N, CA, C and O of each residue as an XYZ file, in Angstrom:
720
protein
N      29.684   -128.073     76.330
C      30.506   -126.575     76.364
C      30.905   -126.260     74.955
O      30.878   -125.059     74.686
N      31.254   -127.038     74.038
C      31.105   -126.766     72.626
C      30.084   -126.284     71.996
O      30.219   -125.283     71.292
N      28.793   -126.960     72.151
C      27.830   -126.695     71.593
C      27.439   -125.276     71.962
O      26.882   -124.621     71.082
N      27.696   -124.600     73.374
C      27.523   -123.459     73.434
C      28.597   -122.472     72.955
O      28.221   -121.316     72.765
N      29.552   -122.698     72.793
C      30.659   -121.959     71.751
C      29.968   -121.541     70.441
O      29.790   -120.383     70.064
N      29.611   -122.666     69.813
C      28.992   -122.751     68.579
C      27.816   -121.844     68.316
O      27.667   -121.176     67.293
N      27.052   -121.887     69.276
C      25.790   -121.052     69.478
C      26.261   -119.501     69.598
O      25.722   -118.597     68.960
N      27.319   -119.319     70.486
C      27.908   -117.983     70.387
C      28.376   -117.156     69.228
O      28.228   -115.968     68.942
N      29.033   -118.230     68.613
C      29.651   -117.740     67.171
C      28.689   -117.543     66.049
O      28.896   -116.748     65.132
N      27.592   -118.323     66.157
C      26.356   -118.093     64.980
C      25.857   -116.970     65.368
O      25.692   -116.124     64.489
N      25.481   -116.637     66.744
C      24.921   -115.350     67.237
C      25.946   -114.187     66.768
O      25.469   -113.210     66.191
N      27.032   -114.246     66.948
C      27.833   -112.971     66.548
C      27.881   -112.863     65.208
O      27.787   -111.701     64.813
N      28.016   -113.836     64.228
C      28.043   -113.853     62.847
C      26.730   -113.100     62.306
O      26.779   -112.113     61.572
N      25.817   -113.567     62.665
C      24.563   -113.042     62.655
C      24.296   -111.667     62.862
O      23.638   -110.943     62.115
N      24.764   -111.404     63.760
C      24.688   -109.804     64.471
C      25.599   -108.947     63.553
O      25.312   -107.779     63.288
N      26.609   -109.511     63.120
C      27.535   -108.729     62.415
C      27.150   -108.379     61.083
O      27.306   -107.279     60.553
N      26.622   -109.429     60.571
C      25.793   -109.464     59.455
C      24.672   -108.413     59.224
O      24.596   -107.587     58.314
N      23.941   -108.603     60.113
C      22.662   -107.593     60.039
C      22.854   -106.317     60.368
O      22.012   -105.468     60.075
N      24.231   -105.950     61.160
C      24.436   -104.457     61.385
C      25.304   -104.212     60.083
O      25.239   -103.013     59.808
N      25.984   -104.810     59.304
C      26.727   -104.400     58.491
C      25.816   -104.226     57.183
O      26.391   -103.875     56.152
N      24.385   -104.456     57.157
C      23.696   -103.956     55.927
C      23.294   -102.692     56.002
O      22.365   -102.328     55.281
N      23.867   -101.868     56.813
C      23.947   -100.437     56.551
C      22.633   -100.050     57.097
O      21.837   -100.950     57.361
N      22.252    -98.593     57.335
C      21.097    -98.177     57.872
C      20.940    -96.798     57.367
O      20.377    -95.905     58.001
N      21.624    -96.626     55.840
C      21.582    -95.346     55.210
C      20.087    -95.270     54.686
O      19.574    -96.313     54.281
N      19.580    -94.446     54.677
C      18.384    -94.161     54.051
C      18.100    -94.213     52.511
O      18.690    -93.494     51.703
N      16.979    -95.287     52.127
C      17.226    -95.052     50.701
C      15.698    -94.603     50.376
O      14.867    -94.460     51.273
N      15.426    -94.406     49.064
C      14.308    -93.701     48.555
C      13.265    -94.548     48.901
O      12.268    -94.106     49.471
N      13.393    -95.733     48.611
C      11.910    -96.703     49.342
C      11.348    -96.513     50.818
O      10.214    -96.344     51.267
N      12.731    -96.620     51.438
C      12.448    -96.112     53.043
C      11.690    -94.640     53.076
O      10.657    -94.422     53.709
N      12.422    -93.647     52.250
C      11.850    -92.436     52.314
C      10.201    -92.328     52.225
O       9.415    -91.761     52.984
N       9.994    -93.009     51.131
C       8.593    -93.414     50.852
C       7.523    -93.709     51.793
O       6.457    -93.114     51.951
N       8.109    -94.990     52.542
C       7.668    -95.756     53.523
C       7.451    -94.794     54.901
O       6.377    -94.760     55.503
N       8.594    -94.052     55.283
C       8.471    -93.068     56.207
C       7.467    -92.100     56.278
O       6.851    -91.863     57.317
N       7.261    -91.482     55.123
C       6.373    -90.326     54.779
C       4.980    -90.640     54.271
O       4.221    -89.694     54.060
N       4.584    -91.860     54.058
C       3.486    -92.011     53.346
C       2.085    -91.885     54.154
O       0.961    -91.790     53.660
N       2.429    -91.907     55.465
C       1.219    -91.211     56.308
C       1.618    -90.011     57.197
O       1.192    -89.906     58.347
N       2.509    -89.042     56.588
C       3.070    -87.829     57.419
C       1.903    -86.665     56.520
O       1.396    -86.822     55.409
N       1.772    -85.673     57.354
C       1.406    -84.571     57.265
C       1.923    -83.816     55.953
O       3.135    -83.837     55.739
N       1.144    -83.203     55.134
C       1.852    -82.775     53.609
C       2.227    -83.804     52.758
O       2.718    -83.519     51.666
N       2.065    -84.988     53.105
C       2.753    -85.836     51.963
C       1.474    -86.414     51.134
O       0.375    -86.267     51.670
N       1.530    -87.011     49.961
C       0.369    -87.816     49.196
C       1.305    -88.836     48.537
O       2.344    -88.542     47.945
N       0.865    -89.941     48.695
C       1.449    -91.492     48.106
C       0.370    -91.939     47.107
O      -0.844    -91.902     47.306
N       1.034    -92.391     45.943
C      -0.004    -93.326     45.197
C       0.952    -94.281     44.538
O       2.122    -93.959     44.329
N       0.374    -95.661     44.153
C       0.965    -96.601     43.347
C      -0.075    -96.812     42.375
O      -1.260    -97.129     42.483
N       0.691    -96.547     41.371
C       0.032    -96.558     39.825
C       0.466    -97.608     38.945
O       1.567    -97.555     38.397
N      -0.355    -98.580     38.776
C       0.010    -99.552     37.621
C       0.278    -98.922     36.131
O      -0.366    -97.878     36.025
N       0.820    -99.143     35.273
C       0.990    -98.284     34.221
C      -0.440    -98.540     33.360
O      -0.995    -97.714     32.635
N      -0.902    -99.996     33.664
C      -2.190   -100.134     32.951
C      -3.345    -99.145     33.120
O      -4.199    -98.975     32.250
N      -3.325    -98.640     34.043
C      -4.280    -97.585     34.754
C      -4.127    -96.186     33.947
O      -5.091    -95.451     33.732
N      -2.958    -95.939     33.575
C      -2.809    -94.673     33.020
C      -3.123    -94.911     31.641
O      -2.612    -95.837     31.011
N      -4.163    -93.894     31.028
C      -4.241    -93.917     29.402
C      -3.596    -92.838     28.995
O      -3.738    -91.771     29.592
N      -2.899    -92.950     28.057
C      -1.896    -92.093     27.185
C      -2.273    -92.458     25.690
O      -2.467    -93.576     25.213
N      -2.322    -91.266     25.101
C      -2.478    -91.341     23.698
C      -1.258    -91.887     23.064
O      -0.369    -91.041     22.977
N      -0.951    -93.071     22.591
C       0.512    -93.522     22.138
C       0.330    -93.453     20.631
O       1.297    -93.938     20.043
N      -0.594    -93.008     19.862
C      -0.828    -93.093     18.610
C       0.504    -92.462     17.720
O       0.992    -92.949     16.700
N       0.978    -91.073     18.532
C       2.086    -90.440     17.861
C       3.365    -91.309     18.220
O       4.309    -91.145     17.446
N       3.546    -92.145     19.189
C       4.930    -92.790     19.670
C       5.741    -93.236     18.544
O       5.207    -93.725     17.548
N       6.757    -93.122     18.630
C       7.995    -93.960     17.722
C       7.855    -95.304     18.194
O       7.052    -95.632     19.068
N       8.762    -96.194     17.522
C       8.889    -97.696     17.759
C       9.596    -97.632     19.238
O       9.289    -98.339     20.197
N      10.557    -96.676     19.205
C      11.484    -96.490     20.105
C      10.642    -95.996     21.626
O      11.124    -96.360     22.698
N       9.366    -95.150     21.594
C       8.857    -94.687     22.666
C       7.931    -95.533     23.092
O       7.560    -95.607     24.264
N       7.428    -96.348     21.980
C       6.363    -97.402     22.296
C       7.075    -98.402     23.147
O       6.516    -98.741     24.190
N       8.222    -98.913     22.845
C       9.110    -99.924     23.509
C       9.778    -99.354     24.945
O      10.175   -100.065     25.869
N       9.792    -98.338     24.908
C      10.156    -97.840     26.489
C       8.766    -97.682     27.243
O       8.690    -98.026     28.423
N       7.701    -97.181     26.593
C       6.433    -97.129     27.264
C       6.033    -98.759     27.843
O       5.634    -99.002     28.982
N       6.219    -99.616     26.919
C       6.016   -101.015     27.297
C       6.638   -101.765     28.265
O       6.184   -102.821     28.706
N       7.899   -101.130     28.684
C       9.112   -101.907     29.674
C       8.676   -101.195     31.057
O       9.232   -101.648     32.057
N       7.661   -100.032     31.268
C       7.106    -99.734     32.507
C       6.063   -100.307     33.092
O       5.002   -100.273     32.469
N       6.094   -100.906     34.287
C       4.778   -101.709     34.799
C       4.263   -100.825     35.830
O       3.049   -100.894     36.020
N       5.066    -99.843     36.680
C       4.392    -99.268     37.659
C       4.849    -97.804     37.943
O       5.927    -97.467     37.452
N       4.153    -96.904     38.677
C       4.696    -95.687     39.182
C       4.380    -95.512     40.461
O       3.210    -95.492     40.842
N       5.294    -95.385     41.165
C       5.433    -95.230     42.715
C       5.608    -93.666     42.833
O       6.742    -93.189     42.800
N       4.283    -92.716     42.996
C       4.108    -91.441     43.502
C       4.461    -90.876     44.910
O       3.955    -91.510     45.836
N       5.158    -89.907     45.219
C       5.331    -89.322     46.556
C       5.214    -87.857     46.353
O       6.064    -87.504     45.535
N       4.509    -86.891     46.767
C       4.544    -85.734     46.784
C       4.387    -84.810     48.069
O       3.763    -85.230     49.043
N       5.015    -83.425     48.054
C       5.033    -82.732     49.439
C       4.611    -81.792     49.075
O       5.007    -81.294     48.021
N       3.667    -81.238     49.823
C       3.047    -79.785     49.598
C       3.531    -78.725     50.440
O       3.640    -78.944     51.647
N       3.787    -77.776     50.034
C       4.619    -76.496     50.926
C       3.564    -75.625     50.977
O       2.710    -75.440     50.110
N       3.698    -74.990     52.272
C       2.992    -73.792     52.836
C       3.732    -72.651     52.933
O       4.926    -72.871     52.732
N       3.452    -71.453     53.181
C       4.433    -70.382     53.567
C       4.879    -70.576     54.835
O       6.025    -70.263     55.155
N       3.941    -71.157     55.749
C       4.266    -71.237     57.119
C       5.052    -72.413     57.591
O       5.397    -72.658     58.747
N       5.314    -73.205     56.343
C       6.130    -74.230     56.930
C       7.452    -74.458     55.675
O       7.857    -75.463     55.091
N       7.767    -73.309     55.630
C       9.053    -73.462     54.721
C      10.149    -74.090     55.103
O      10.903    -74.465     54.204
N      10.442    -74.308     56.225
C      11.395    -74.636     57.242
C      11.362    -76.249     56.909
O      12.358    -76.766     56.404
N      10.286    -76.967     57.181
C       9.907    -78.300     56.754
C      10.482    -78.652     55.318
O      11.292    -79.534     55.033
N       9.897    -77.796     54.544
C       9.647    -78.057     53.169
C      11.086    -78.126     52.833
O      11.410    -79.007     52.035
N      12.169    -77.210     53.388
C      13.539    -77.337     52.988
C      14.317    -78.429     53.572
O      15.192    -79.038     52.956
N      14.021    -78.624     54.603
C      14.482    -79.705     55.373
C      14.257    -81.291     54.531
O      15.128    -82.143     54.353
N      13.001    -81.339     54.162
C      12.790    -82.563     53.624
C      13.357    -82.723     52.151
O      13.952    -83.756     51.842
N      13.144    -81.557     51.128
C      14.094    -81.179     50.045
C      15.326    -81.570     50.247
O      15.701    -82.375     49.395
N      16.306    -81.237     51.264
C      17.474    -81.755     51.656
C      17.644    -83.202     51.518
O      18.403    -83.785     50.744
N      16.764    -83.746     52.448
C      16.961    -85.299     52.619
C      16.672    -85.964     51.333
O      17.157    -87.056     51.039
N      15.770    -85.204     50.469
C      15.710    -86.093     49.162
C      16.993    -85.805     48.389
O      17.589    -86.815     48.014
N      17.355    -85.022     48.180
C      18.539    -84.477     47.406
C      19.921    -85.277     47.993
O      20.778    -85.732     47.235
N      19.978    -85.357     49.285
C      21.116    -85.945     49.857
C      20.747    -87.695     49.196
O      21.689    -88.226     48.608
N      19.521    -88.449     49.302
C      19.278    -89.577     48.834
C      19.551    -89.800     47.470
O      19.986    -90.888     47.091
N      19.308    -88.753     46.607
C      19.595    -88.955     45.293
C      20.781    -88.507     44.774
O      20.930    -88.570     43.554
N      21.900    -87.941     45.664
C      23.088    -87.716     45.406
C      23.995    -89.103     45.487
O      25.125    -89.221     45.011
N      23.246    -90.135     46.198
C      24.218    -91.427     46.219
C      24.752    -91.598     44.731
O      24.274    -91.074     43.725
N      25.926    -92.508     44.822
C      26.809    -92.659     43.650
C      25.679    -93.911     42.999
O      25.879    -94.024     41.789
N      24.997    -94.491     43.305
C      23.831    -95.609     42.708
C      23.022    -94.922     41.651
O      22.623    -95.510     40.646
N      22.803    -93.717     41.898
C      21.740    -92.892     40.918
C      22.732    -92.418     39.936
O      23.723    -91.814     40.345
N      22.542    -92.654     38.585
C      22.968    -91.842     37.388
C      22.269    -91.135     36.992
O      21.084    -91.423     36.829
N      22.867    -89.768     36.654
C      22.135    -88.699     35.959
C      21.721    -89.300     34.454
O      22.401    -90.084     33.791
N      20.362    -88.697     34.073
C      19.672    -89.281     32.882
C      19.484    -87.659     32.374
O      20.281    -87.308     31.503
N      18.690    -86.841     32.753
C      18.530    -85.255     32.327
C      17.961    -84.454     33.158
O      17.239    -84.976     34.007
N      18.075    -83.381     33.156
C      17.572    -82.279     34.107
C      17.268    -81.082     33.435
O      18.001    -80.586     32.580
N      16.054    -80.549     33.860
C      15.304    -79.353     32.807
C      14.953    -78.384     34.017
O      14.481    -78.881     35.040
N      15.125    -77.305     33.947
C      14.827    -76.147     35.055
C      14.117    -74.909     33.905
O      14.629    -74.529     32.852
N      12.747    -74.447     34.531
C      11.897    -73.384     33.861
C      11.278    -72.829     35.136
O      10.723    -73.460     36.035
N      11.493    -71.476     35.027
C      11.007    -70.494     35.909
C      10.539    -71.051     37.123
O       9.373    -71.341     37.391
N      11.872    -71.219     38.068
C      11.871    -71.795     39.396
C      11.512    -73.115     39.420
O      11.718    -73.660     40.504
N      10.984    -73.876     38.463
C      10.720    -75.433     38.621
C      11.904    -76.042     38.259
O      12.670    -75.500     37.462
N      12.157    -77.227     38.818
C      13.157    -78.226     38.435
C      12.893    -79.611     38.187
O      12.108    -80.189     38.939
N      13.391    -80.178     37.317
C      12.953    -81.733     37.171
C      14.331    -82.550     36.789
O      14.892    -82.620     35.695
N      14.618    -83.021     37.788
C      15.852    -84.289     37.490
C      15.516    -85.644     37.581
O      14.779    -86.139     38.434
N      16.159    -86.300     36.551
C      15.853    -87.668     36.444
C      16.916    -88.365     36.456
O      17.878    -88.050     35.755
N      16.923    -89.525     37.325
C      17.987    -90.296     37.514
C      17.591    -91.537     37.429
O      16.386    -91.779     37.512
N      18.494    -92.529     37.254
C      18.435    -94.185     37.163
C      19.351    -94.664     37.932
O      20.446    -94.186     38.225
N      18.666    -96.009     38.373
C      19.830    -97.016     38.836
C      20.040    -98.321     38.027
O      19.086    -99.000     37.648
N      20.963    -98.548     37.851
C      21.430    -99.575     36.683
C      22.542    -99.360     35.971
O      23.416    -98.588     36.365
N      22.616   -100.041     34.823
C      23.519    -99.774     33.630
C      23.264    -98.752     32.655
O      22.165    -98.214     32.786
N      24.032    -98.312     31.646
C      23.539    -97.801     30.512
C      22.677    -98.526     29.574
O      21.969    -98.009     28.710
N      22.825    -99.950     29.863
C      21.605   -100.731     28.772
C      20.531   -100.986     29.361
O      19.489   -101.019     28.707
N      20.533   -101.210     30.647
C      19.163   -101.590     31.536
C      19.083   -100.727     32.884
O      20.050   -100.646     33.641
N      18.015   -100.169     33.100
C      17.694    -99.430     34.570
C      16.838   -100.332     35.382
O      15.811   -100.788     34.879
N      17.098   -100.555     36.307
C      16.012   -101.329     37.390
C      15.093   -100.368     37.854
O      13.953   -100.737     38.137
N      15.476    -98.997     37.993
C      14.523    -97.975     38.219
C      15.033    -96.582     37.740
O      16.168    -96.114     37.650
N      13.524    -95.975     37.404
C      14.189    -94.433     36.760
C      13.350    -93.706     38.096
O      12.381    -94.189     38.681
N      13.981    -92.499     38.361
C      13.420    -91.714     39.303
C      13.249    -90.175     38.734
O      14.138    -89.454     38.281
N      12.107    -89.936     38.861
C      11.666    -88.455     38.232
C      11.574    -87.732     39.604
O      10.963    -88.191     40.569
N      12.289    -86.473     39.584
C      12.338    -85.789     41.212
C      11.783    -84.100     40.477
O      12.506    -83.609     39.610
N      10.823    -83.536     40.806
C      10.484    -82.369     40.556
C      10.062    -81.618     41.707
O       9.398    -82.065     42.643
N      10.659    -79.996     41.521
C      10.644    -79.459     42.704
C      10.180    -78.007     42.285
O      10.537    -77.588     41.184
N       9.352    -77.173     43.163
C       9.104    -75.798     42.910
C       8.619    -75.137     44.271
O       7.563    -75.395     44.848
N       9.437    -74.381     44.606
C       9.492    -73.343     45.995
C       7.953    -73.466     46.177
O       7.542    -73.959     47.227
N       6.949    -72.991     45.092
C       5.662    -72.495     45.759
C       4.652    -73.442     45.700
O       3.469    -73.245     45.978
N       5.313    -74.790     45.217
C       4.257    -75.739     45.166
C       4.829    -76.912     45.982
O       4.030    -77.315     46.828
N       5.790    -77.446     45.955
C       6.412    -78.388     46.974
C       7.368    -79.136     45.971
O       8.064    -78.576     45.123
N       7.293    -80.480     46.199
C       8.027    -81.520     45.424
C       7.648    -82.560     45.236
O       7.237    -83.037     46.294
N       7.526    -83.388     44.215
C       7.103    -84.662     43.887
C       8.306    -85.620     43.343
O       9.218    -85.197     42.633
N       8.173    -87.023     43.795
C       9.147    -88.015     43.298
C       8.199    -89.255     42.494
O       7.252    -89.860     42.996
N       8.645    -89.397     41.384
C       8.073    -90.634     41.026
C       9.038    -91.561     40.371
O       9.836    -91.292     39.473
N       8.743    -93.182     41.227
C       9.843    -94.093     40.830
C       9.087    -94.710     39.787
O       7.879    -94.867     39.960
N       9.738    -95.153     38.523
C       9.206    -95.465     37.624
C      10.014    -97.206     37.835
O      11.217    -97.464     37.852
N       8.963    -98.053     37.958
C       9.378    -99.258     37.840
C       8.979   -100.331     36.824
O       7.801   -100.326     36.465
N       9.901   -101.355     36.256
C       9.651   -102.034     35.343
C      10.349   -103.152     34.902
O      10.807   -103.873     35.788
N      10.554   -103.491     33.662
C      11.483   -104.815     33.230
C      11.922   -104.060     31.925
O      11.222   -103.359     31.195
N      13.396   -104.410     31.802
C      14.162   -104.100     30.630
C      13.963   -102.866     30.208
O      13.633   -102.681     29.037
N      14.109   -101.930     30.987
C      13.975   -100.240     30.930
C      15.193    -99.786     30.452
O      16.139    -99.923     31.228
N      15.422    -99.264     29.339
C      16.566    -98.627     28.938
C      16.732    -97.096     29.176
O      16.005    -96.280     28.609
N      17.431    -96.849     29.785
C      17.650    -95.378     30.212
C      17.496    -94.422     28.926
O      16.470    -93.744     28.874
N      18.281    -94.333     28.056
C      18.222    -93.578     26.788
C      17.032    -93.691     26.358
O      16.568    -92.559     26.229
N      16.147    -94.637     26.011
C      14.642    -94.791     25.663
C      13.926    -94.248     26.543
O      12.980    -93.548     26.182
N      14.195    -94.432     27.857
C      13.071    -93.679     28.979
C      13.303    -92.044     28.990
O      12.379    -91.288     29.290
N      14.482    -91.614     28.673
C      14.758    -90.146     28.448
C      13.975    -89.687     27.070
O      13.482    -88.561     26.999
N      13.892    -90.625     25.985
C      13.049    -89.839     24.984
C      11.594    -90.168     25.311
O      10.735    -89.362     24.953
N      11.244    -91.271     25.952
C       9.794    -91.274     26.116
C       9.220    -89.989     27.156
O       8.171    -89.350     27.069
N      10.449    -89.873     28.262
C       9.799    -88.581     29.249
C       9.702    -87.357     28.350
O       8.705    -86.637     28.396
N      10.679    -87.121     27.566
C      10.421    -85.912     26.722
C       9.055    -85.910     25.770
O       8.329    -84.931     25.599
N       8.880    -87.174     25.213
C       7.756    -87.067     24.860
C       6.466    -87.167     25.397
O       5.471    -87.179     24.673
N       6.420    -87.235     26.533
C       5.195    -87.521     27.323
C       4.944    -85.594     27.668
O       3.763    -85.249     27.689
N       5.683    -84.812     27.838
C       5.534    -83.405     27.994
C       4.466    -82.864     27.078
O       3.833    -81.856     27.393
N       4.253    -83.510     25.954
C       3.099    -82.885     25.073
C       2.427    -84.038     24.743
O       1.826    -84.100     23.671
N       2.446    -85.055     25.593
C       1.204    -86.216     25.414
C      -0.163    -85.849     25.848
O      -0.317    -84.894     26.609
N      -1.036    -86.455     25.469
C      -2.729    -86.099     25.774
C      -2.920    -87.004     26.733
O      -3.127    -88.184     26.446
N      -2.871    -86.526     28.099
C      -2.949    -87.623     29.198
C      -4.440    -86.815     30.012
O      -4.637    -85.628     30.271
N      -5.239    -87.944     30.228
C      -6.803    -87.726     30.712
C      -6.182    -87.225     32.300
O      -5.644    -87.963     33.125
N      -6.421    -85.890     32.412
C      -6.592    -85.401     33.863
C      -7.012    -86.088     34.805
O      -6.356    -86.268     35.830
N      -8.137    -86.561     34.602
C      -9.081    -87.522     35.512
C      -8.100    -88.300     36.427
O      -8.026    -88.315     37.655
N      -7.421    -88.896     35.552
C      -6.565    -90.097     36.615
C      -5.663    -89.454     37.157
O      -5.098    -90.130     38.016
N      -5.155    -88.163     37.016
C      -4.487    -87.627     38.130
C      -4.822    -86.606     38.824
O      -4.067    -85.767     39.316
N      -6.392    -86.679     38.895
C      -6.910    -85.360     39.532
C      -6.709    -85.226     41.008
O      -6.599    -84.108     41.510
N      -6.644    -86.562     41.884
C      -6.145    -86.282     43.240
C      -4.847    -85.614     43.392
O      -4.711    -84.693     44.198
N      -3.991    -85.992     42.733
C      -2.743    -85.667     42.850
C      -2.302    -84.127     42.338
O      -1.275    -83.585     42.748
N      -3.338    -83.429     41.270
C      -3.485    -82.180     40.872
C      -4.003    -81.519     42.101
O      -3.381    -80.583     42.603
N      -5.117    -81.966     42.606
C      -5.706    -81.134     43.868
C      -5.025    -81.232     44.946
O      -5.341    -80.316     45.705
N      -4.247    -81.900     45.375
C      -3.289    -82.095     46.495
C      -2.429    -80.770     46.488
O      -2.288    -80.097     47.509
N      -1.844    -80.425     45.228
C      -0.908    -79.559     45.041
C      -1.615    -78.077     45.097
O      -0.897    -77.199     45.576
N      -2.715    -77.747     44.740
C      -3.524    -76.642     44.971
C      -3.742    -75.945     45.972
O      -4.526    -74.998     45.906
């Protein structure tokens, strides 16, 4: 009898633990749920595969670049016939990124296009940097920047410098073709 009570208690504690883990949607879960869905494209890109002209980088930019190990890309292509789905998916992503664990890093808007950069971590070290861009006529894209010892301030400097960097477009041709 005592053995049965112990098993029941273990079962109750295990069930309570698993239930308390939460069922909130994370960005990672959103990636997994949509990687095979219509109008979505995903790519996992090791930073070693991305050739960027780093000759003009400052020491700070070089350090930030070297801290990045991998980029996870998820894109959604919009169409005029599917604006309702686009708006629903956009709202889901905005809800996820409005979570308190995401700290604001920078925001840029230009001609109906908006880019938001957030990070998870502390002011000294980011565990993950998220770049989210959207444009009503094209869709949206989310890039999860993953690495080691990423400093949010240095990452912001790196992202600004990459706007004018010489990137080989052949490496991201699949992504560019998806949004055409």
